[in-house]
C-alpha positions in Angstrom: 3.4 -92.6 151.0 0.8 -90.7 151.4 -0.7 -91.7 148.4 -0.2 -95.2 148.8 -2.2 -94.7 152.3 -4.6 -92.9 150.6 -4.8 -96.3 147.6 -5.5 -98.4 151.0 -8.4 -96.6 152.2 -9.7 -96.4 148.4 -9.6 -100.0 148.3 -11.3 -100.4 152.3 -14.1 -98.3 151.4 -14.6 -99.8 147.9 -14.4 -103.0 149.8 -16.7 -102.0 153.0 -19.3 -100.7 149.8 -19.6 -104.2 148.0 -19.8 -106.2 152.0 -22.9 -104.6 152.6 -24.2 -105.2 149.0 -22.9 -109.2 149.8 -24.8 -108.5 153.5 -28.3 -107.3 152.1 -28.2 -109.8 148.4 -25.1 -112.1 148.8 -23.2 -112.4 145.9 -25.1 -111.4 143.6 -25.6 -108.1 145.8 -22.6 -107.2 146.3 -21.5 -107.5 142.7 -24.5 -105.5 141.9 -23.1 -102.7 144.9 -19.7 -102.7 141.9 -21.7 -102.5 138.7 -23.5 -99.3 141.2 -20.7 -98.2 142.6 -18.6 -97.7 139.2 -21.6 -96.1 137.5 -21.7 -93.6 140.4 -17.8 -92.8 139.8 -18.3 -92.7 135.7 -21.3 -90.0 136.0 -18.8 -88.1 139.4 -16.3 -88.0 137.0 -17.7 -86.1 134.4 -20.2 -83.8 136.5 -19.2 -83.5 140.7 -17.7 -80.3 139.7 -20.8 -78.7 138.5 -22.6 -80.0 141.2 -20.7 -78.6 144.0 -20.3 -75.2 142.5 -24.1 -74.8 141.7 -24.6 -76.3 145.3 -22.6 -73.3 146.9 -23.8 -70.6 144.3 -20.2 -70.3 142.7 -20.1 -67.6 140.0 -17.3 -67.5 137.6 -15.2 -64.5 137.4 -12.2 -63.3 134.4 -9.7 -61.3 133.6 -13.0 -58.0 133.0 -14.7 -58.9 136.4 -12.0 -59.9 139.1 -9.0 -58.7 137.2 -6.9 -59.0 140.5 -8.1 -62.3 141.8 -8.4 -63.8 137.8 -4.0 -62.3 137.5 -3.5 -63.9 141.0 -4.5 -67.2 139.8 -3.4 -67.0 136.9 0.5 -66.2 137.8 0.2 -69.0 140.6 -1.0 -71.7 138.0 1.6 -70.7 136.3 4.5 -70.8 139.0 2.7 -74.5 139.6 2.9 -75.6 135.5 -0.8 -76.1 136.0 -3.3 -75.1 132.8 -5.1 -72.0 134.2 -8.2 -73.2 135.5 -11.5 -71.8 136.0 -12.2 -68.8 138.7 -15.2 -68.5 140.7 -16.6 -66.9 143.2 -19.2 -67.8 146.4 -20.5 -64.7 147.7 -20.6 -66.0 151.2 -18.8 -63.9 154.5 -17.3 -66.8 156.1 -13.4 -67.1 154.1 -12.9 -70.1 152.8 -12.3 -71.6 149.3 -12.0 -75.3 147.7 -11.1 -76.6 144.1 -12.6 -79.0 142.2 -13.0 -80.7 138.4 -11.7 -84.1 137.0 -8.1 -83.0 136.1 -6.0 -80.5 135.8 -7.5 -79.7 132.4 -11.1 -79.5 134.0 -10.3 -77.7 137.2 -11.2 -74.5 138.9 -10.8 -72.8 142.1 -13.8 -71.2 144.3 -13.3 -68.8 147.1 -15.5 -67.1 149.1 -15.6 -62.9 148.7 -15.8 -63.5 152.7 -12.0 -64.8 151.5 -11.1 -61.5 150.0 -12.5 -59.6 152.3 -10.9 -61.0 155.8 -6.9 -62.2 154.2 -4.6 -60.3 153.3 -3.0 -60.5 149.6 -0.3 -62.8 150.3 -2.6 -64.8 152.3 -5.2 -65.1 149.7 -2.1 -66.6 147.6 -1.2 -69.2 149.7 -5.0 -70.4 150.1 -5.0 -70.3 146.3 -1.4 -72.3 145.5 -3.0 -74.9 148.3 -6.2 -75.1 146.3 -4.2 -75.9 143.4 -1.6 -78.3 144.7 -4.9 -80.4 145.4 -6.0 -80.1 141.4 -1.9 -81.0 140.9 -2.0 -84.0 143.1 -5.4 -85.0 141.7 -7.1 -84.2 145.0 -10.4 -83.2 143.6 -10.9 -86.7 141.7 -9.6 -89.1 144.3 -11.8 -86.8 146.6 -15.1 -86.8 144.3 -14.5 -90.6 144.0 -14.4 -91.4 148.0 -17.8 -89.0 148.4 -19.7 -91.0 145.8 -18.9 -94.2 147.4 -19.8 -93.0 151.3 -22.4 -91.7 149.8 -23.8 -94.9 148.0 -22.7 -97.2 151.2 -25.0 -94.9 153.0 -27.7 -95.7 150.7 -27.3 -99.0 150.4 -27.6 -99.4 153.8 -30.7 -97.5 153.6 -32.0 -99.5 151.5 -31.2 -102.8 153.6 -33.0 -101.8 155.9 -36.0 -101.5 153.6 -35.8 -104.9 153.1 -35.2 -105.6 156.6 -31.9 -107.7 155.3 -32.3 -111.1 153.6 -30.5 -112.3 150.3 -31.8 -115.2 148.4 -29.7 -117.4 149.4 -31.5 -116.7 152.9 -28.2 -115.9 154.6 -30.4 -112.9 156.9 -29.2 -110.9 159.7 -32.1 -110.3 160.9 -33.3 -106.8 162.8 -30.8 -106.4 165.1 -28.0 -107.4 162.1 -29.8 -105.2 159.8 -29.6 -101.9 162.4 -26.1 -102.3 162.9 -25.4 -102.8 159.3 -27.8 -99.0 159.0 -25.9 -97.8 161.9 -22.7 -98.9 161.3 -21.5 -99.1 157.7 -21.7 -95.1 157.3 -20.0 -94.1 160.4 -17.6 -96.7 158.5 -17.9 -95.0 155.1 -17.9 -91.8 156.9 -14.3 -92.3 159.2 -12.4 -93.5 155.6 -13.5 -90.5 154.3 -11.9 -88.5 156.5 -9.0 -90.5 157.0 -8.5 -89.9 153.2 -9.1 -86.3 153.4 -6.8 -85.6 156.2 -4.4 -87.4 155.1 -4.3 -85.1 151.2 -4.2 -81.9 153.1 -0.9 -82.2 154.6 0.1 -83.0 150.9 -1.0 -79.7 149.9 0.1 -77.9 152.4 3.6 -78.5 152.0 2.7 -78.1 147.9 1.1 -74.9 148.4 3.9 -73.5 150.4 6.2 -74.7 147.5 3.6 -73.1 145.0 3.7 -69.6 146.9 7.3 -69.6 148.3 5.3 -68.6 151.6 4.1 -70.9 153.6 4.0 -68.8 156.6 1.6 -66.5 154.6 -0.6 -69.7 154.2 -0.4 -71.0 157.8 -1.5 -67.1 158.6 -4.7 -67.5 156.7 -5.0 -70.7 158.4 -5.6 -69.1 161.5 -7.7 -66.6 160.2 -10.1 -68.9 158.2 -10.0 -71.6 161.2 -11.0 -68.6 163.5 -13.7 -66.8 161.4 -15.4 -71.0 160.9 -16.2 -70.5 164.3 -17.8 -67.2 164.1 -19.7 -66.8 160.2 -21.9 -69.6 159.2 -21.3 -70.9 156.1 -25.0 -71.6 155.2 -24.3 -73.1 152.2 -22.0 -75.6 153.6 -24.3 -76.7 156.4 -26.7 -77.5 154.0 -24.5 -79.9 151.8 -22.7 -80.9 154.8 -20.9 -83.4 152.1 -18.8 -81.3 150.7 -17.3 -80.2 154.0 -14.0 -81.9 153.4 -13.5 -79.9 150.4 -12.4 -76.3 151.6 -9.3 -75.7 152.7 -10.9 -75.4 156.2 -13.9 -77.2 157.8 -16.5 -74.8 157.3 -19.2 -76.4 159.6 -20.0 -75.2 162.9 -18.3 -76.6 166.1 -15.1 -78.0 167.3 -13.1 -80.2 165.2 -10.4 -82.5 166.6 -7.4 -84.4 164.8 -8.7 -87.6 165.2 -11.4 -90.2 163.3 -14.0 -87.8 163.5 -12.5 -84.9 162.1 -13.0 -84.1 157.8 -9.7 -81.9 158.3 -6.5 -82.5 160.4 -6.4 -80.0 163.3 -5.2 -76.4 162.0 -2.2 -76.0 164.9 -1.0 -79.6 163.7 -0.9 -78.1 160.0 0.4 -75.0 161.2 2.9 -76.6 162.8 4.1 -78.4 159.6 4.4 -74.9 157.8 6.3 -73.9 160.4 9.3 -76.2 159.8 8.7 -75.7 156.2 9.6 -72.2 156.9 12.5 -72.9 158.6 13.7 -74.9 156.0 13.2 -72.0 153.5 14.9 -69.7 155.9 12.0 -67.5 156.3 11.4 -68.1 160.8 8.3 -69.0 162.1 4.9 -68.3 161.8 3.8 -64.7 162.1 7.2 -63.6 160.8 8.4 -61.0 158.9 7.4 -61.1 154.9 10.2 -63.3 152.6 8.6 -61.6 149.4 11.5 -62.2 147.4 11.4 -66.4 147.8 7.5 -66.1 147.3 4.6 -65.2 145.3 5.2 -61.5 143.8 2.2 -59.7 142.5 2.0 -58.1 139.5 0.0 -54.9 140.8 1.6 -52.5 142.8 1.2 -53.5 146.8 -0.9 -50.6 147.2 -3.4 -51.6 144.5 -6.3 -52.7 144.5 -8.8 -54.9 147.3 -5.9 -56.3 149.2 -3.5 -52.5 149.2 -3.3 -50.1 152.0 -4.1 -50.8 155.3 -7.2 -52.9 157.1 -8.8 -50.6 158.4 -11.6 -49.5 156.3 -14.0 -51.9 154.2 -12.4 -52.8 150.5 -14.6 -53.6 147.9 -12.5 -54.8 145.7 -13.8 -56.0 141.5 -14.3 -59.8 142.0 -17.7 -59.5 140.6 
């Protein structure tokens, strides 16, 4: 059902793009808009991962520079039956993470240093499992296409404002119509983009819980990240708000509600869904005790590395 809903929303977004093109240039404008959308999506298909990783200053790590984190990603990718993705770290105090790439064979997972510093081992595993679920569901490509078309609609609307909304067939909208298009078209595109993002987040939470085997750890992680996102600014994300939908929790400051103006579902709703999954797996509710035998089991002792021991002192983990 989620895939059908996503397909309908994508079709609506493309139709909106062509509609703006029609208002600007009639049938010719609609065809040009469709051609531009196709060209932008081809470019995004091949280069979007590099662009977003560069925006956030992510640097690649491996088994030598970040042994425990890299091993965790490797183990979870194996559990998810996925090729090993490239692993990146972002030097940012806000705990967060995202996945990118056009397909599972060309995917990347990026986490902030804040995520590794503030969350437990099992919580980090839950977050990474969620991101691997996005890769397995090919959400990274869907969200790239969505963001590209939404951005193109905004650009096209501004183009229409510059030319006064007229077209060669004499169907001028006038300045009032043009102004309405400039304001409403980008908003409509944003609403569709956010609706698609929210749909995919629920699916990734469910699959991520299945991959890690510990829905409660993912629920704990979501609660911690949500709380930190309101207190610790992510300056790179604030400078590039169009990438906010990629993160596991909206990295932008401000209150978010589970409505049309949110890039993510309300965190309490996601936690409630994970509680239900935990109950089905016989693990109890959110915030309860551990059930390590059913979930991610690290290859290193629990007392070693950046997530070992207690949480009272600083942990300078080997993540490069």
